[in-house]
C-alpha positions as CSV (number, residue, x, y, z in Angstrom):
1,M,9.2,116.3,-51.8
2,A,8.5,118.5,-48.7
3,Q,10.3,121.9,-48.4
4,P,11.4,123.6,-45.0
5,T,9.0,126.2,-44.1
6,L,10.2,129.8,-43.2
7,R,8.9,129.3,-39.8
8,Q,10.9,126.1,-39.2
9,L,13.8,127.9,-40.2
10,E,13.0,130.7,-37.9
11,Y,12.7,128.1,-35.1
12,L,16.1,126.5,-35.7
13,V,17.8,129.9,-35.8
14,T,16.2,131.1,-32.6
15,V,17.1,127.8,-30.9
16,V,20.7,128.2,-31.9
17,D,20.9,131.9,-31.1
18,T,19.3,131.4,-27.6
19,G,21.0,128.2,-26.8
20,S,17.9,126.6,-25.4
21,F,14.6,124.9,-26.7
22,T,12.9,126.6,-23.6
23,R,14.3,130.1,-24.1
24,A,13.7,129.7,-27.8
25,A,9.8,128.9,-27.2
26,E,9.6,131.8,-25.0
27,Q,10.9,134.1,-27.5
28,L,8.7,132.5,-30.4
29,H,5.6,132.6,-28.1
30,V,5.2,128.9,-28.8
31,T,5.0,125.8,-26.4
32,Q,8.2,123.9,-26.0
33,P,6.3,120.6,-27.3
34,A,5.2,122.3,-30.4
35,L,8.6,123.9,-31.1
36,S,10.3,120.6,-30.6
37,H,7.8,119.0,-33.0
38,Q,8.5,121.2,-35.6
39,M,12.2,120.7,-35.3
40,R,11.6,117.1,-35.7
41,V,9.6,117.8,-38.8
42,L,12.5,120.0,-40.1
43,E,15.1,117.1,-39.4
44,R,13.1,114.6,-41.4
45,T,12.6,117.1,-44.1
46,V,16.4,117.8,-44.4
47,G,17.2,114.1,-43.7
48,G,19.3,114.4,-40.8
49,P,19.6,115.7,-37.0
50,L,20.3,119.3,-36.8
51,L,20.7,119.7,-33.1
52,E,22.2,117.8,-30.2
53,R,20.9,118.5,-26.7
54,L,23.1,119.1,-24.1
55,P,22.5,119.4,-20.4
56,R,22.4,123.1,-20.5
57,S,22.7,124.2,-24.1
58,V,22.2,122.9,-27.6
59,R,24.9,121.9,-30.2
60,L,24.7,121.9,-33.9
61,T,25.4,118.7,-35.7
62,P,27.5,118.6,-39.1
63,V,24.1,118.8,-40.9
64,G,23.0,121.8,-38.7
65,R,26.1,123.5,-39.4
66,A,25.5,123.2,-43.1
67,V,21.8,124.2,-42.9
68,L,22.2,127.1,-40.6
69,P,23.9,129.9,-42.9
70,H,21.0,129.1,-45.6
71,A,18.2,129.3,-42.9
72,R,19.5,132.6,-41.9
73,A,19.9,133.7,-45.6
74,A,16.3,132.6,-46.2
75,L,14.8,134.5,-43.4
76,A,16.8,137.7,-44.3
77,E,15.5,137.5,-48.0
78,A,12.0,137.0,-46.7
79,E,12.3,140.1,-44.5
80,R,13.6,142.0,-47.6
81,V,10.7,140.7,-49.7
82,H,8.3,142.2,-47.2
83,T,10.4,145.6,-47.3
84,V,10.1,145.5,-50.9
85,A,6.5,145.1,-50.7
86,R,6.1,148.1,-48.6
87,R,8.2,150.0,-50.8
88,A,6.0,149.1,-53.8
89,A,2.9,150.1,-51.9
90,G,4.4,153.7,-51.9
91,L,5.6,153.7,-48.2
92,E,8.2,156.3,-47.7
93,E,9.3,154.5,-44.4
94,G,11.8,151.3,-44.3
95,E,15.4,150.5,-44.1
96,L,18.2,150.0,-46.6
97,E,20.8,147.4,-45.8
98,V,24.3,148.5,-47.1
99,A,27.5,146.4,-46.8
100,A,31.1,148.0,-47.5
101,V,34.6,147.3,-46.9
102,Y,36.2,149.5,-44.5
103,S,37.9,152.0,-47.0
104,V,34.6,152.7,-48.7
105,S,32.7,153.1,-45.5
106,L,35.5,155.9,-44.8
107,G,35.8,157.4,-48.2
108,L,32.9,156.9,-50.7
109,L,30.1,156.4,-48.4
110,P,29.8,159.5,-46.2
111,P,28.8,162.1,-48.9
112,V,26.4,159.5,-50.3
113,L,24.7,159.0,-47.0
114,R,24.5,162.6,-46.5
115,A,23.0,163.1,-49.9
116,W,20.6,160.1,-49.5
117,R,19.3,161.6,-46.0
118,G,18.3,164.7,-47.9
119,R,16.5,162.6,-50.7
120,H,14.7,159.8,-48.8
121,P,14.7,161.0,-45.0
122,G,12.3,158.4,-44.2
123,V,14.5,155.6,-45.4
124,R,16.9,154.4,-42.7
125,I,20.5,153.1,-43.6
126,R,21.8,150.0,-41.8
127,L,25.6,149.8,-42.6
128,R,27.6,146.6,-42.2
129,E,31.6,146.8,-42.4
130,Y,33.8,144.3,-43.4
131,P,37.7,144.3,-43.4
132,H,38.1,142.0,-46.4
133,A,36.4,141.8,-49.7
134,D,36.0,138.0,-49.3
135,R,34.2,138.6,-46.0
136,L,32.1,141.1,-47.5
137,Q,31.0,138.8,-50.7
138,A,30.6,135.8,-48.1
139,A,28.2,138.2,-46.0
140,M,26.3,139.3,-49.2
141,A,26.0,135.7,-50.4
142,A,24.5,134.9,-46.9
143,G,21.5,137.7,-47.4
144,C,23.3,140.0,-44.8
145,A,22.5,143.1,-47.0
146,D,20.5,144.6,-50.0
147,L,23.6,146.0,-51.6
148,A,27.4,145.5,-51.2
149,V,30.1,148.0,-52.2
150,G,33.5,147.0,-52.5
151,P,36.1,145.5,-55.0
152,A,34.6,143.4,-57.8
153,P,33.4,140.2,-56.5
154,S,34.8,136.9,-57.8
155,G,32.4,134.6,-59.7
156,W,29.4,136.7,-58.6
157,E,26.0,135.4,-60.3
158,G,23.9,138.3,-59.5
159,P,23.8,142.0,-60.7
160,V,27.3,143.9,-60.5
161,R,27.6,147.5,-61.3
162,D,30.9,149.6,-62.0
163,L,31.5,152.5,-59.8
164,G,35.0,153.3,-61.4
165,V,38.4,153.1,-59.3
166,E,39.6,153.7,-55.8
167,E,42.9,155.8,-56.0
168,F,45.5,155.1,-53.6
169,A,48.3,157.7,-52.1
170,V,51.3,157.4,-50.1
171,V,51.3,159.3,-46.9
172,L,54.5,160.7,-45.3
173,P,55.0,163.1,-42.2
174,A,55.7,166.7,-43.3
175,D,59.3,166.7,-42.3
176,D,60.0,163.6,-44.3
177,P,63.1,163.7,-46.8
178,Q,60.9,162.3,-49.4
179,A,58.2,164.8,-49.0
180,H,59.4,167.2,-51.6
181,H,55.9,168.6,-52.2
182,P,54.4,170.1,-49.1
183,E,51.3,171.0,-50.9
184,G,50.6,167.3,-51.5
185,T,50.8,167.7,-55.2
186,G,53.8,165.5,-56.0
187,T,54.4,162.0,-56.8
188,V,56.8,159.5,-55.4
189,V,58.2,156.0,-56.7
190,L,57.5,153.2,-54.3
191,A,60.9,151.5,-54.7
192,E,62.5,154.9,-53.6
193,L,61.0,153.9,-50.3
194,A,62.2,150.2,-50.3
195,D,64.3,150.4,-47.3
196,R,61.7,152.0,-45.0
197,A,59.7,150.3,-42.4
198,W,56.1,151.1,-43.3
199,V,52.9,151.7,-41.5
200,H,50.9,148.3,-42.5
201,Y,47.5,146.9,-42.2
202,A,46.3,143.9,-39.8
203,P,46.6,140.6,-41.8
204,D,42.7,140.2,-41.9
205,N,42.3,143.6,-43.5
206,G,42.1,143.0,-47.3
207,L,44.2,146.3,-47.9
208,A,47.2,144.4,-46.5
209,E,47.0,141.9,-49.2
210,L,46.8,144.6,-51.8
211,F,49.8,146.5,-50.1
212,E,51.8,143.4,-50.5
213,Q,51.2,143.1,-54.1
214,V,51.9,146.6,-55.0
215,C,55.3,146.5,-53.3
216,A,56.0,143.2,-55.0
217,R,55.5,144.7,-58.5
218,A,57.7,147.6,-57.3
219,G,60.4,145.0,-56.6
220,F,60.6,144.8,-52.8
221,R,59.2,143.4,-49.8
222,P,58.1,146.0,-47.1
223,Q,59.5,146.0,-43.8
224,V,56.6,146.4,-41.0
225,A,57.0,149.3,-38.6
226,I,53.5,148.8,-37.1
227,R,50.2,147.1,-38.2
228,A,46.9,148.9,-37.6
229,E,43.7,147.2,-36.8
230,Q,41.7,150.2,-38.1
231,T,42.0,151.4,-41.6
232,S,41.5,155.0,-40.5
233,A,44.5,154.9,-38.1
234,V,46.9,154.2,-40.7
235,P,47.3,157.6,-42.4
236,L,47.4,159.3,-39.2
237,L,50.2,156.9,-37.8
238,A,52.2,157.5,-41.2
239,A,51.7,161.4,-40.5
240,A,52.9,160.9,-37.0
241,G,56.2,159.5,-38.4
242,L,56.1,155.9,-37.5
243,G,56.5,155.2,-41.5
244,P,55.3,155.7,-44.9
245,A,51.8,154.5,-45.6
246,L,49.9,153.3,-48.8
247,V,46.1,154.3,-48.4
248,P,42.9,155.0,-50.2
249,A,43.3,158.8,-51.1
250,N,39.8,159.5,-50.1
251,I,40.1,158.2,-46.5
252,V,42.7,160.8,-45.5
253,P,40.9,163.3,-43.4
254,P,40.4,167.0,-43.8
255,H,43.2,169.6,-42.2
256,F,45.5,166.5,-42.3
257,D,49.1,167.0,-40.7
258,G,50.9,164.8,-43.2
259,V,51.9,165.0,-46.9
260,V,50.1,163.1,-49.5
261,L,51.7,162.0,-52.6
262,R,50.5,160.0,-55.6
263,P,52.6,156.9,-56.3
264,D,54.2,156.5,-59.7
265,P,53.0,154.3,-61.3
266,P,49.4,154.8,-60.0
267,V,47.9,152.3,-57.8
268,R,44.1,151.9,-58.2
269,R,41.3,149.3,-57.3
270,A,38.2,148.8,-59.2
271,L,35.1,149.4,-56.9
272,T,31.7,148.1,-57.7
273,A,28.2,147.7,-56.3
274,Y,26.5,144.3,-56.4
275,T,23.2,142.6,-55.3
276,R,22.1,139.0,-54.9
277,T,19.0,139.4,-57.3
278,R,17.5,142.1,-59.4
279,P,17.4,145.2,-57.0
280,D,14.3,147.1,-56.1
281,P,13.7,150.9,-56.9
282,L,15.4,152.1,-53.5
283,T,18.3,150.0,-54.0
284,V,18.9,151.0,-57.6
285,A,18.5,154.8,-56.5
286,F,21.2,154.3,-53.9
287,A,23.5,152.7,-56.4
288,D,22.8,155.7,-58.8
289,L,23.9,157.8,-56.0
290,L,27.1,155.9,-55.3
291,A,27.9,156.2,-59.1
292,E,27.2,160.0,-59.1
293,Q,29.5,160.3,-56.2
294,A,32.2,158.0,-57.6
295,A,32.2,160.0,-60.8
296,T,32.3,163.4,-58.8
297,A,35.3,161.9,-56.7
298,A,37.4,161.0,-60.0
299,R,36.8,164.3,-61.5
300,S,38.2,166.1,-58.5
301,S,41.1,164.1,-58.1
């Protein structure tokens, strides 16, 4: 049985992205009849029409909507094969694509990226950030990155590496009555803050769901003072007095004006690094560096 070629999949993706057979043909440097012919061949191969031609654009059919994500993933994987081949040939230049949830890109990744640049200055890092672990996993499954860093993926069939845990902290303004430890060395029982209005996360942020679960275990449902779209804004809003907040401890910025307390009992989230297939040496080296940094952060906490 015939299989779609990478070139045909590239044609499909380009037509969709440009919205036009004419513009796609120009971008691909082929004639429009040749492009149309290959699209018809692809449609026969997959067993149904992929595109509907409209007067000024094109529209995906149900079959096309089902095929498109796999076409993008196949093209991304082919590009990675090319990159791996260049690495195996001893080339020092290249690009490593890393995907992460917001809290990881704010906390764990910056020192890793700094160390990576010193060790591999010729290898660029392209960082893709996602607000929720489910979106990170879906993007990784679609071939959007070489390596994903975030909470443990559900039902993942590829390699997964444990990076330890992400510790959480409660942030309060310095003048808050519960801030008994100005040096930030104390603890706080979350139930003692049950009557407060909290700085919360936007609903599509994975930390919103985690926070709700933590509060439920503590026996209350949090009131909301404000929801922040950006994870990095949450500790700043809490320090400004808008309400307490539960945040990953390693995203609290230096020279912070607020008070950082450890919740009692502790709140932790397991972190992992995972790939679609067996990782190449550069991806393994990056995962090793991640594990080193995670271990260092755990010892210093």
